[in-house]
NUKOLRO-254484 format. One line per field, with one value per residue (C-alpha): residue number from 1; x, y, z. Coordinates in nm, 4 decimals. Layout:
<pts>
num <- [NUM, ...]
c1 <- [X, ...]
c2 <- [Y, ...]
c3 <- [Z, ...]
</pts>
This chain:
<pts>
num <- [1, 2, 3, 4, 5, 6, 7, 8, 9, 10, 11, 12, 13, 14, 15, 16, 17, 18, 19, 20, 21, 22, 23, 24, 25, 26, 27, 28, 29, 30, 31, 32, 33, 34, 35, 36, 37, 38, 39, 40, 41, 42, 43, 44, 45, 46, 47, 48, 49, 50, 51, 52, 53, 54, 55, 56, 57, 58, 59, 60, 61, 62, 63, 64, 65, 66, 67, 68, 69, 70, 71, 72, 73, 74, 75, 76, 77, 78, 79, 80, 81, 82, 83, 84, 85, 86, 87, 88, 89, 90, 91, 92, 93, 94, 95, 96, 97, 98, 99, 100, 101, 102, 103, 104, 105, 106, 107, 108, 109, 110, 111, 112, 113, 114, 115, 116, 117, 118, 119, 120, 121, 122, 123, 124, 125, 126, 127, 128, 129, 130, 131, 132, 133, 134, 135, 136, 137, 138, 139, 140, 141, 142, 143, 144, 145, 146, 147, 148, 149, 150, 151, 152, 153, 154, 155, 156, 157, 158, 159, 160, 161]
c1 <- [-3.3643, -3.3342, -2.9824, -3.0770, -2.8391, -2.8757, -2.7780, -2.7416, -2.7334, -2.8837, -3.1575, -3.3464, -3.6691, -3.7213, -4.0289, -4.0505, -4.2689, -4.6348, -4.5591, -4.4566, -4.1927, -3.8671, -3.6313, -3.2574, -2.9633, -2.7150, -2.7422, -2.9052, -2.6547, -2.5847, -2.6859, -2.3915, -2.3044, -2.4155, -2.1512, -2.2519, -2.3228, -2.4843, -2.3720, -2.2821, -2.5394, -2.2845, -2.2034, -2.5713, -2.5983, -2.2888, -2.4411, -2.7680, -2.5879, -2.4303, -2.7707, -2.9350, -2.6705, -2.7189, -3.0967, -3.0564, -2.7812, -2.9757, -3.2846, -3.5041, -3.5513, -3.5523, -3.3669, -3.2962, -3.6177, -3.8121, -3.6146, -3.6987, -4.0674, -4.0724, -3.8851, -4.1006, -3.7984, -3.6959, -3.4799, -3.2300, -3.1955, -3.1392, -2.8765, -2.7018, -2.6879, -2.5777, -2.3074, -2.1246, -2.0242, -1.7993, -1.5646, -1.2401, -1.2907, -1.0666, -1.2673, -1.5917, -1.4483, -1.3328, -1.6818, -1.8449, -1.6189, -1.6285, -1.6405, -1.9726, -2.0983, -2.1588, -2.2905, -2.5169, -2.2502, -2.0883, -1.7217, -1.7884, -2.0816, -2.2659, -2.2288, -1.8503, -1.8367, -2.0588, -1.8027, -1.5290, -1.7384, -1.7828, -1.4046, -1.3299, -0.9616, -0.9160, -0.5810, -0.7473, -1.0334, -0.7875, -0.6136, -0.9467, -1.0575, -0.7381, -0.7941, -1.1567, -1.1047, -0.8275, -0.9567, -0.8749, -1.0207, -1.3438, -1.6028, -1.7278, -1.4268, -1.6473, -1.7734, -1.8315, -1.5541, -1.2937, -1.4060, -1.2699, -1.4237, -1.6273, -1.4882, -1.6596, -1.6989, -1.8964, -2.1430, -2.5019, -2.6575, -3.0060, -3.2601, -3.0410, -3.2320]
c2 <- [-4.3485, -3.9805, -3.8400, -3.4888, -3.2185, -3.0870, -2.7294, -2.6476, -2.2864, -2.0782, -1.8224, -1.5991, -1.4017, -1.0384, -0.8204, -0.5946, -0.3026, -0.3313, -0.6462, -0.8664, -1.1326, -1.1036, -1.3977, -1.3203, -1.5454, -1.6147, -1.6024, -1.3194, -1.0538, -1.0488, -0.7252, -0.5198, -0.5678, -0.2810, -0.1812, -0.2141, 0.1068, 0.4382, 0.7777, 1.0033, 1.2691, 1.5497, 1.4322, 1.4510, 1.7985, 1.9160, 1.7918, 1.9617, 2.2913, 2.2713, 2.1934, 2.4854, 2.7227, 2.5921, 2.6417, 3.0049, 3.0823, 2.9318, 3.1317, 2.8261, 2.9575, 3.3280, 3.2919, 3.0601, 3.1680, 3.0112, 2.6900, 2.6903, 2.7417, 2.4688, 2.2245, 2.3144, 2.3966, 2.7212, 2.9759, 2.9296, 2.5588, 2.6373, 2.8922, 2.6273, 2.3970, 2.6666, 2.7877, 2.4607, 2.6313, 2.8583, 2.5639, 2.5442, 2.3580, 2.0672, 2.0200, 2.0239, 1.7533, 1.5468, 1.5706, 1.4602, 1.1541, 1.0432, 0.6630, 0.4905, 0.4614, 0.1063, 0.1741, 0.4353, 0.6833, 0.8927, 0.9895, 1.3551, 1.5419, 1.8247, 2.0424, 2.0127, 2.0940, 2.4002, 2.5311, 2.4849, 2.6573, 2.9583, 3.0175, 3.2578, 3.1606, 2.8526, 2.7671, 2.7499, 2.5525, 2.2994, 2.2666, 2.2135, 1.9645, 1.7616, 1.7420, 1.6433, 1.3859, 1.1850, 0.8416, 0.8719, 1.2198, 1.2694, 1.3990, 1.6616, 1.8870, 2.1603, 1.9609, 2.1407, 1.9442, 2.1180, 2.4676, 2.4647, 2.6206, 2.9374, 3.2635, 3.4083, 3.7333, 3.5569, 3.3882, 3.4794, 3.7090, 3.6229, 3.5914, 3.7590, 4.0861]
c3 <- [-1.7075, -1.6622, -1.6031, -1.5013, -1.3988, -1.0462, -0.9675, -0.6014, -0.4814, -0.2049, -0.2401, -0.0020, -0.0101, 0.0796, 0.0895, -0.2102, -0.3018, -0.1964, 0.0086, -0.2839, -0.2326, -0.4236, -0.4800, -0.4509, -0.5269, -0.2479, 0.1271, 0.3126, 0.4113, 0.7831, 0.9540, 1.0784, 1.4427, 1.6616, 1.9157, 2.2788, 2.4668, 2.3932, 2.2722, 2.5680, 2.6497, 2.6184, 2.2631, 2.1706, 2.3201, 2.1303, 1.8038, 1.8969, 1.9592, 1.6138, 1.4600, 1.6423, 1.5114, 1.1570, 1.1810, 1.2855, 1.0332, 0.7445, 0.8378, 0.8996, 1.2530, 1.3373, 1.6663, 1.9568, 2.1305, 1.8416, 1.8863, 2.2575, 2.1843, 1.9209, 2.1453, 2.4469, 2.6618, 2.8257, 2.6503, 2.9318, 2.8475, 2.4792, 2.5872, 2.7967, 2.4962, 2.2495, 2.4903, 2.4198, 2.0944, 2.3034, 2.3544, 2.1597, 1.8296, 1.9308, 2.2521, 2.0516, 1.8276, 2.1268, 2.2771, 1.9524, 1.9334, 2.2966, 2.3321, 2.3857, 2.7428, 2.8607, 3.2111, 3.3592, 3.4714, 3.2037, 3.2168, 3.1330, 3.2855, 3.1156, 3.4234, 3.4192, 3.0468, 3.0985, 3.3486, 3.0894, 2.8195, 3.0492, 3.0378, 2.7472, 2.7106, 2.4904, 2.6510, 2.9931, 2.8415, 2.7023, 3.0378, 3.2157, 2.9483, 2.9820, 3.3591, 3.3058, 3.0341, 3.2005, 3.3067, 3.6778, 3.7169, 3.9116, 3.6618, 3.9099, 3.9790, 4.1248, 4.4217, 4.7515, 4.9214, 4.7024, 4.7970, 5.1498, 5.4590, 5.4319, 5.5607, 5.8640, 5.6689, 5.3965, 5.6316, 5.5876, 5.8434, 5.7256, 6.0019, 6.2678, 6.2788]
</pts>
């Protein structure tokens, strides 16, 4: 009669270098859960603006025109992206850490943020950002409905001659 000792433990296999199999003790580690949603587009553009500036400052790229040529976009589009750096630092940080977007519509539009970045006064930028980033606020504060009726003096006289 054979009274053997039985050892019971879990192992798992992984693929090693050159396709070889490697035996590991214990259970396979569970992959981390990926949060639902996606990074807002404006957050990606803010990070891209910071990267563009770093490329030019470090000398890897001569200027923003080279970045536009390399990325096959217009210089105007690169300027729109880089102009996000004109925002107050706390607004830049808030944009970088916006919550993930679950649906198709984003809470903060690029167009609205470009209007804020065009304002040179950081205090006014912060006021506009607080209006824009509140949950109940319409993300397009510059809609035509808010402009009011046109003055008769401003009407176009095109085609009347």
